[in-house]
N, C-alpha and C positions, 0 to 999 in steps of 0.2 A: 365711783370707779373703784375697783378692787385695789388693794395696796400691794398686790403681788403675792399674797399668801392666801391659799385656800383654807377653808374652815378645818379640813382634815390635813395635817402636815403631809406635804408631798413626799418626804423621805420615808413615810410610813405606808405609802401606797405600794403594795407588793406587785411587782411586774414579773411575769414568766414569759420568756421568749424561747421558742423552739426552732429547730431546723435551720440553724446558722443564719438567723436574720442579720441583715447588714449592720456593720459597725456604725454606719451613718445614722441608723435609727437609734442605736444606743447612745450615741453622742448627743442627739437631739433631746432624748428623754432626760439624760443627765444634766444637760444645760438648762432644762426647764425645772430642775429640782427633783426629778423622779429618779432617785439613785438606788432604790432598793430593788435591784434587778438580778434575776437568776436566768442564766442562759444554758440551754441544753442543745447539744450539737445536732441531734437527729430528731426524728418524729417519735411520738409516744403512742403506744396502743391505748385503746379506750380504758382499760383497767389501770394502766400506768398513769394516765392523765387524771383519772378520778382520784387517785391517791395524791397527786401533786396539786390539784386545783384548790384544795381547801385553803382559805385565807388569801387567795390571789384576787386582786382587784382588776388587773389588766393582763389579758392573755394575747400573746403574739404567735401566730402560726404561719406556715406556708401551705403548700398544697397537699402534703402527705398526712398531716394530722387531722383526724376526723373528730369534730366536736359534736358529739351525739346528745340526744336528750338526756341520757344518763349522766353525761359529763356536766351538762348545764344544771341539772337537778342537784348534783353534788357540789356545785360552786356556790358557796355560802356568801361570798362577798363580791362576786364578779360584776363589774360595771360595764366593761367593754371588751370586745374581741377585735384585734387587728389582723386581718388576713393579708399578709404581705405578698400578694399575688393578684392576678387579674380576677379570678373567680371566687365565689363563696359557696360553691356546691358541696364543700367538705364540712360545712356548718349546718346544723339543724336550725334553720332560720325561724321556723314556727316556734320551737321551744325557746329560742333566744328572745323572740318577740313577746311571748307570754310571760317571760320572767323580767322583761324590761332591760335586757342586755343589748347595748348598741353594738352593731357589727359593721366594721369599715373595711374597705379594700382599696386597691389602686388599679382601677380598670384601664388606665391609659398609659401608665408609666413605662411599660416595656414594649409598646407597640412598634417602635422603630427597630428594636433588636429583632423582633419576630419578622418584620417586613423585610429587613436586609437578608435574613437567613433564607426566606422563601425565594428571593431572587438568586441567591447563591446556589441553593439546591436545584433550582430550575436549570442553571448552567451545568451543574454537575450531572444531572440526570440526562439532559438532552445530548450531552457529550459522552455519556457513559464513563465518567471519570472514576467512579467507584470500582468498576471492574478493572480498569487499566491500572489503577493504584494497587489493587490487591495483587494483580499479576506481577507488577514490578517488585513488590515485596517478596513474592515467591521466586523472583529471579527470572521471570518471563518478560520478553519484550513484545508489547502489543501495539506497535505503531500502525494504526489503521483508522482511516477516515470513514469507513463504512458504518452507517447508522448513527453518525455524529453530526449534529446540526448547530446552527447559530440560533440564538433567541430572536434576533431581528426578523421581523416579518411574521413571526408565529403568533398564534392567538392564545392568550391566557384567559381562562375562565375562572372567575372568583366567585365562590359560593359564600355569601355573607359579606355585605359591603359596609361593615362597621368601621371602627377605629383602625383595626389592623388591615382589613381588606382594602380600605380606601388608600392607605399608605402603600400597600403592595401595588395598587393600581398606578399610582404616580411613578414609582420606581420602574415598573415594567414598561410604561410608555417611554421613559427616558432611555430604556434599552432598545427601543424601536419595536416594541410589541403592540399588537392590537389587543384591547382589553374588553372582555364581556363580563358582566356581573349579574348575579341573580340574588335577590333579597326578597323576603316576604313583605317588606315595606318599600314604598317608593323612595328612592334615595337620589339626591342630586349628584351627578357624576363629576369626577375630577377629570380635567383634560378632555380627551376624546373618548373616554370609556362609554360603553353603551349598556344600559340595563335591558335584560331580556325577561320576558314575562313567564317563561316556562323553563324549569331546570333541565328538562329533556333537550331543549333547544341548545342550551349552553354546553351540555355534555357532547352533543353531536358535532359542534363547531370548534371545540377547543383542542389545541395541541397539549396544553398543560392545564390541569384542573387543581386548584388549591382551595382548601376548606377553612372557613373562619366563622364557624357558627357555634352557638352555645349547646349544651347538652340538655335536651328536654324530650318529651314524648314525640314531638314532631320531627326531631332530628335523629332519633335512634335508628341506626342502620340506614341512614340517608343514602349512603353509597353502598348498594348491595349488588348482587350479580346481575339482576335485571337492568339496573342503571349502568353498570360497567359495560354491559353489552351495547349500550347506546354510544359509548365513547369511540372515538377514532381508533383504528388499529395503529399501534405504535405510539399512542399518547402516554402521558405520565400523570400520576396522581400524587398529590402532596396533602398530608393531613397533619397540621400543627394546631388543631383546635381542641377537640375532646375525643377521648378514646373510644366512645361507644357510637360515634357517628359513621364509622366505616366497618363493614364486614370484612375482617382480615382474611378469612378463608376464601372469600370471593376474590380479594386482591391477589392472593397467592395463586389461585386458579388462573386468573387473567395473566399474571406474569409468566407462569409456566407455559401457557398456550401461545404467548406472544401477542395477545390482545393488548396488554399494557407493555410498554417498553421499559418501564421502571416505576418505582414509587419511593417516596420518602415519608416515613412515619415517625412521629415524635411522641405520640400519646397512645395509650393502650387501654383496653377494657380492664385489665388487671395489671397493676404496676407494683414493683417491690417497694417496701416501706423505707428502706435506707440503702445507702451506697454499700456495695459488696454483696447484697442479697442476690440469690440466683434469679435469672430472668429467662423466660421461654416465650417464643412467639412463632406463629405459623410461617412467618416470612424469613426466618433466619436461614442463611445459606443460599437464598435466591439471587440470581444475577441482577445487577443494577438496582438493588434495593438498599436504601440508606436508612438504617434504624438508629435513632438517637434517644437518650434517656430523659425525655421531657425537659429539654433544655432550650426550647424556642425563645424564651425570654431571659435566658440565663447569661447575661453579660454583667460585668461589674458596673457599667453605667446604669443598666436597668435596675439592678438590685439596689444601688444607691438611690436612684430616683423613687423606687417603690418605698424604700425605707423612709425617705423624707416625706413623701406624700401621706402614707398611712400614719406615721408618727405625728405629723401636723394635725391631722383630723382627730387623733386620740387626745392630744394635748388640748385642743380647743374644746373638746367634749368634757374633759376633766376639769379644765380651768373656768370655762364659761357656760357649759351646757349646750354648746353649739352641736347640733346633730346632723348637719348637712352632709350628705354622702353615706348616711347609715342605711342599711338594708332592713332594719328592724324597727328602730325608734323613728317616728315621723320627723321629717326635716324641719328644725326650728332654729332660728338665730335671732338673738335680741341684743342690741348694743348695750354694754354696761353703763350704768348711771351712777354719778357721784352720790355718796351719802346713803347708799342702799345696800342691802344684802340680797343675794340671789338664792332662790330655792327652786329646785327641779322636782316636778311631780309627774310620775308615770302611773296611769290608771287604766283599768279595763274600759273599753269603749262602750259605756252604758250611758243612757240619757241622764242629764241633770248634774253631772259631776262638776262642771265649771260653775254652774249656778250655786251648787252646794259650797264650793270653795269660797266664792265671793261672799256668799251669805254669812258663812262662819267667820270669815275675817272681818267683815263689816260689823257684825255684832260685837266684836271685841275691840272695835275702833282702830283696826290695823289698816293703814292706807297702802294700797297697791300703786306703785309709781310706774310699773311697766309689766305687761303681761302678753304672752303669746301662746296660743294653743293650736296644735294640729293633731289629727287623728288618722289612723289607718283602720283596717277591718278589725284588728284585735285590741289595740291600745290607743290611748290619747296621751299626749306629752305637753305639759305646760311649763313654761319658764315664767317665774314671777320675781319681780324686784320689789321689795318691801322696805319700809323705813327701818334703819339699822337697829334702833332701840327696842323694836318689838319683833325682831326677826326670829329669835328663839321661840317665842310664844307662837308665832305664825307657823314655824316648822312643826311644832308639836301638834297643832291643829290639823295641818295637812296630812300628817301621818295617819290620822284617824278618819279621814274622809272615806266614805263607802267606795269600794272598788279600787282602792290604792294598791298598786303593785310595788312601788318603792318611792321614797321621797329622799332627796339629798340636798343638803345645804352646801353650795359651792363656795361662797365667801360671804 
């Protein structure tokens, strides 16, 4: 069992945190002994990050900072990246995998924040609150029930029934709504929600459509003019998923024509890098359209939960080599054993590496007391516990195994 000290002093592990990552994350890192922390309030451009990344062992980002192949190639000591958000599409995962850099995120920590906001927006849109609010601020009195409705009895169509979509489903039923959902996979419904096999069917039947899908080839412009034409006249559209899944020009056309009664958009194909930067969108100035600056999961509770979740994964990886939850390094976990030292070995996924490791250690009389290997398409990851008195020799042997990407002695 480790004594509490890693082989490399924790206070020499350089941590770079960007984009106002939660104080909760900083407190967790510091309490674990990782006190060499630099914080930057905003996102960094690729060139700025390349200058900053030299000597950094641990990088923390949110959604605005793009960790490109150039950044990863410039990172001479980088062990792990913590994406303190739901997605990891801002990180070049292929480049990180090839270099053996673990990438962690928090896919579930802000689901409640997003789900609550979807229900709130549904009320706002179906009651046309945005327009009435704007009028009141202008000094106009718009006390009018025309075109305003209750949620109760209406049909909510959820596209993507994952962690957020399913929570939205439960809240919507509590509001008295009927829930339909479409997902590429068969999902067990919550409550009385019903899965439909065809997206077109969902669009035709729903009063409100909300999107909760990832960004990939299959979802790009998922909601375009042809699909909007299938929606009920007077229905509303909510997109708090990814900016490229909706054709905003088509949404603007639909709102102007009255096909859509309103829309709420939180994510955009192109977004400003930092607060205060100019922002332009085709939907600005349109009636009953609520535009927000990618804040679906931006609550203090969510940011604290994300901070704790990602930081815990990073600390377990640094302290024990546990890679569960990583998008790049295969998921491996091995309980620590007393009287041993732990070595991590990341190698290209080529035949014979594990056999070579065991053969080399066996020839030098080094006993392996614990071992676990997993591979993905690109790399293999081995955790080895070896007898303490021979651990340094074992470490030097492992560094020279064919196909080695990196080796690290944890304790």
